[in-house]
C-alpha positions in Angstrom: 58.3 21.2 179.5 54.5 21.2 178.3 53.1 18.1 176.2 51.8 19.2 174.1 52.6 23.1 173.2 50.7 26.0 172.1 51.2 27.2 168.7 50.8 30.4 167.5 51.3 31.9 163.5 52.1 35.4 163.6 51.5 36.9 160.1 53.5 38.9 157.3 52.7 38.9 154.0 55.7 41.2 153.0 57.5 38.1 153.7 56.3 36.7 150.6 56.9 37.8 147.4 55.2 39.0 143.8 52.9 42.6 144.1 50.1 42.7 146.6 48.1 40.7 145.4 50.1 37.8 145.3 51.3 38.5 148.5 47.6 38.6 150.3 46.8 35.0 148.2 49.9 33.4 149.6 49.1 34.7 152.8 45.6 33.7 153.0 46.8 29.8 151.3 49.2 30.1 154.7 46.2 30.7 157.5 44.6 28.0 156.0 47.4 25.3 155.8 48.4 26.8 159.2 44.6 26.0 160.7 44.8 22.1 158.9 48.0 21.7 160.6 46.7 22.0 163.4 48.1 26.1 165.1 46.9 27.0 168.1 46.2 30.4 167.2 47.1 32.6 164.2 47.5 36.6 164.8 46.8 38.7 161.9 49.8 41.1 161.9 49.5 43.0 158.8 49.9 47.0 160.6 50.4 49.1 157.4 47.2 48.5 156.0 44.3 50.9 155.7 41.5 50.4 158.5 39.4 48.9 154.6 42.4 47.0 154.1 42.8 45.6 157.0 39.2 44.7 157.5 38.9 43.0 154.2 41.6 41.0 154.7 40.6 39.7 157.7 37.7 39.2 156.7 39.0 37.0 153.9 41.1 35.8 156.5 38.4 34.4 158.7 37.0 32.9 155.7 40.2 30.7 155.3 39.4 29.8 158.8 36.5 28.9 158.8 36.6 26.6 155.8 39.4 25.0 157.4 37.1 24.3 160.1 34.6 22.8 157.9 37.2 20.4 156.0 38.4 19.5 159.7 37.2 15.3 160.2 35.5 14.6 163.7 39.3 12.6 164.7 41.1 15.7 163.8 38.7 19.3 164.4 40.1 22.3 163.6 39.7 23.9 166.6 42.3 27.4 165.6 41.8 30.6 166.7 42.5 34.1 164.1 43.7 37.1 166.4 43.4 40.1 165.2 46.2 42.7 165.7 45.6 45.6 168.8 42.6 46.3 166.8 39.1 45.2 168.9 37.1 46.8 166.3 37.9 45.2 163.1 38.0 41.5 165.3 34.6 43.0 166.2 33.6 43.8 162.5 35.0 40.6 160.6 33.8 38.1 163.8 37.1 36.8 164.8 38.1 34.7 167.5 40.0 37.2 169.6 42.3 39.7 169.4 46.3 40.7 169.8 47.7 43.3 172.0 50.3 45.2 172.8 52.1 45.7 176.6 50.7 49.6 176.6 47.9 48.5 174.7 44.5 48.8 176.3 44.2 46.1 179.0 42.4 42.7 178.8 39.3 43.4 181.1 38.4 46.1 179.0 38.4 44.4 175.8 36.3 41.5 177.7 33.5 43.9 178.8 33.8 45.6 175.0 33.3 42.5 173.9 30.4 41.6 176.1 28.5 44.6 175.2 28.7 44.1 171.5 26.7 40.6 171.6 23.4 42.4 171.7 24.3 44.6 168.5 25.9 42.9 166.2 23.5 40.6 164.1 25.5 38.8 161.9 28.1 37.6 164.4 28.6 33.7 164.9 28.8 33.8 168.5 27.3 36.8 169.7 28.3 37.9 172.7 31.1 34.7 173.6 34.1 35.4 175.5 37.0 36.6 173.3 41.1 35.0 172.7 43.3 38.1 174.3 46.9 37.5 173.7 48.9 39.7 175.0 52.8 41.5 174.0 55.3 41.2 177.5 58.7 41.7 177.8 59.2 41.0 181.7 57.9 39.3 184.9 56.0 42.2 185.7 54.3 42.6 182.1 53.2 39.2 182.6 51.5 39.3 185.5 50.0 42.3 184.4 48.8 40.4 182.0 47.6 37.9 183.9 45.8 39.9 186.3 43.7 41.6 183.7 42.5 38.5 182.2 44.8 38.0 179.6 43.9 34.1 177.8 48.1 33.9 177.2 51.3 36.3 177.0 53.7 35.5 174.6 57.5 36.5 176.1 60.1 37.8 173.5 62.1 38.1 172.4 64.1 35.3 174.0 66.6 35.0 171.0 68.2 37.6 168.9 66.5 37.9 165.9 67.9 38.7 162.4 65.5 41.5 161.6 66.7 43.6 164.9 70.3 42.6 165.8 70.1 45.8 168.0 67.0 45.0 170.4 68.6 42.8 173.4 67.7 39.2 173.9 66.1 38.2 176.4 67.5 35.1 177.0 66.5 31.5 178.7 66.6 32.7 182.0 64.1 35.8 181.5 62.2 33.4 180.2 61.8 30.9 182.8 61.0 34.0 185.4 58.2 34.5 183.0 57.0 31.6 182.8 56.2 31.3 187.4 53.3 33.8 186.4 49.4 32.4 186.4 48.9 32.0 182.7 50.1 30.2 179.6 53.6 32.1 178.7 54.6 31.6 174.8 58.3 32.0 173.6 58.4 34.4 170.6 61.9 36.1 169.0 64.1 34.1 166.8 62.7 30.9 168.0 63.9 27.9 165.2 63.3 24.1 165.4 66.3 23.7 166.5 66.6 25.9 169.7 62.0 26.1 170.5 62.5 22.6 172.7 65.2 24.9 175.6 62.2 27.4 175.3 59.8 24.5 176.3 62.0 23.0 178.4 62.2 26.6 180.3 58.5 26.5 181.4 57.2 27.8 177.9 53.8 27.0 177.1 54.3 27.4 173.8 55.7 28.5 170.6 55.1 31.8 169.2 56.8 32.8 165.5 56.4 34.4 161.9 59.2 33.0 160.3 59.5 29.6 161.7 55.8 29.0 160.4 55.4 31.1 157.4 58.8 29.9 155.7 57.9 26.1 155.9 56.1 23.7 155.6 53.5 24.0 159.2 52.7 20.7 159.1 56.0 19.1 158.8 56.5 22.0 161.4 53.7 21.1 164.2 55.0 17.1 164.0 58.2 18.3 164.7 57.4 20.7 168.1 54.7 18.3 169.2 56.6 14.9 168.4 
């Protein structure tokens, strides 16, 4: 069981009410809330946006996380890393902390090479050439092991439980999660995870919890306190 589980908020602005402007505003507020609450990683996962729209929103998200870092105290510094879903070009353009990859995406090793080369030419980056945080979506032990071999920072194993919005997608279950957690890389559980079943994921060996609704639809500070309590 993880002593201090890693926590990963995955965004979905379409889950918020109102028009597009209201949804984006609420999303940025939620990102700041997550950072101040001590969530380790935030993935900007707004796949329906154009490149220009995504870059604009990502830049605002980076700003929200940086502002949260500035507000953090010495006793409780904010160390949240912001990752961009699949778009390394956007992540580099806005100086995000890393990327989240699909299981069939470009390899983490290639991402690190691209990231390193960008350091010499990116004049506005906060930490030119710094090592990126790379998460990878996985659905089997083999994919988790591959992610580890290719240099991923962590793997997200899904779906552990049945998802309300995808009932036709079979859940992997805790037994498969337990096998995936045997790989030499932190594995976070995703898919139908709630406050009532999160502990079973950690008991199965997960290094942490990844979720959309669990964080987005609740008071994040309260969720973090309960998951780490």
